[in-house]
Steps between C-alpha positions, in 0.01 A plus 500: 500500500639355828769288319772765466479592868517131598812443301667829603451390862662156438782674317544745793513197741798363294346178393523366144247213543133516593168311466146581401230275638177573307146392449444386139239740384509836315608695810769257611647440153503872412681599806740212476581590139550868587739414792697263272531763234600783741751288693654374165595862433680518830691174461292303755444130466125420559344158569124471460270266686134492402206318642149446357175650607138473379302823525533596871578154611843357520696170465666412826702231338620729231601767754685234706686383196604850400623574850692179515678604194569846633654343813721290278631810319658642818382844413429742794359803317154420405218699350151358531223593249196383669141645550322228693534487879450126526772450240722710722449276788581185304807668364646596836408179669670305206801724528542424869453124429777518253737678745461845347452795737610277790576645838809296540642600152833686563431727198210726434266515203308783336154418375300786338153542375329729251167685519296182479540427883419729777566487868145376556589171311757420764226451754419146372868391540610262782699646786815344359438647159437847639825480696680397185376792304574759756733722314395385152464785251246640267585706188182680369404809301487789747225750478515841644837605648543782745674796324327458182357844408157372389470268808598767736241734352238221531586440857499868600169551327319207653388657824344801327291293250129564532242214511255716302725482201467118493173378659272600208707290257503183714227226520309472825708194612822699442420812707798608712489557869508853626850464630639311205771764421590556860769306689527234625222355284713510175848622512672470146857477628406197729245334254659225288175497311553870420870465421460202275158419362353848507809679369548257208115524419528874509793512268326254259191712481715820440700319225183383322345856523821671379547259207128547406535881498822500305351273228144644473500845668142577395185341340378137491738210514614366160458127408882457523521660853657189645765492222579872564545431872733201427710680245543806722580324830870567481450880450345523864698591801380670821573530870259278696458392851722202438774723339580564136272295274573390134436196289719285277418348160315208668268729685667417838626762726867586430742334745687835513195658673395206708603466880527165677524441867717239677346407830561238765215298621535529881321248721349617838519201733248664731226542239619235252460763224739623229567853419706655219800719579661712225866447437560653145339663206584412137481798281680604181667161475664490838425413869487792744554353841328633820758690708741507216640141476384144492669425831327803682160422330419225754479227221474157640444153349294197566459409868626845583864441413719792436779329295410490127471151334806373321505488123426123442337263259616201321342575163279190502130430543333793345282518192728758347832660577533843335813719533687740262823372675420144418397600147835667453679194623300287277561731204879524565548115534279406188569778267811333338309171473191664353710673235682182420176311457361773278808484284473126465133525399584762232795279365272210485233697311767627249648155456168331453414777235835446312441122503158531362612732231780256395260210507255687274795584260622140495842596652446340844332207657231584751656289752865580500784638698662836449800350299460764232601762766832318553774595262638204291203274597341316217131542473291257299238692301183290447231658288155402545360222269241611248143439583358195315243550226144461637333177409148504359245228509211458269211255516305392191151375537 
């Protein structure tokens, strides 16, 4: 999941406060919840701001309201969980209208995006919005990385592949051109499709095949084949195009084997297009910066500023404030009160039980003070009156 990488980046920047602006669907809520959980472990306070969507449509008023609350929070580190380009346009325009990402702001901001948005989605933004997001970041799962043994073997083998080994197995519409394996038609190192989509697909197919062979080496598939695959998922580990591959108890790729890329979205004024530039890789729980350090990596922030945003935020306006630090402060300040209240409740229960017992024995009135507990105090014992004999009524006809 992207969340640990996002929180580790914020922590590396020295901030203790950040925000998640998310679309209120399964994708947005899941990403928001994972970020909140991962940042909680690092002691970061996260405020969340959700907006409503309906299918692929969006609610502009809901977005504007969420961005207005975000502006009121004063937070400058923002992660946006969005998958719909028109929503992105409304988000950025609303932010500009609220004074966020402003050109005359003396301090910088750092807005980041996940894998739900690509550089192509920025094309629909206004000129002012594109200028504001120059230097924004994306943190996404990285596919093949140069130096990975399996990827290097794949790249080196590519030019020697023979069309005759593939064409008979492809439908007519998928037949490859004669120069498909020759540069510059397809060059794996320069192709984002090969590095990301194709590399992940390759590893997914290999993983499925290895798990199938491990559970059922020979013969027909048993009725419980799916169960066997699920139960054996954590036993699988192999070196794929995207690095070491293994799975956790949920069936997701283990974070310890996943790699995430931190890139700046760079705006080209001449073409109006954005292009990502790599700044760091997150692997084995830590960021590895290009050229060795954050300062040397070329990392910039919104509107191309080089000074990191300040750690700010007033703690108001969000739908949730989640922090291990705030939890510890809350626990420390209320622990004594909580224990005291619990002791009072226990004392009340014991006292009521004693009173009820004495009442049933005729040694204490139900409504009474605790004078019997005071030495020398006289306590009047009132025994319950005997129940009257039941009356009978007979009618003679």
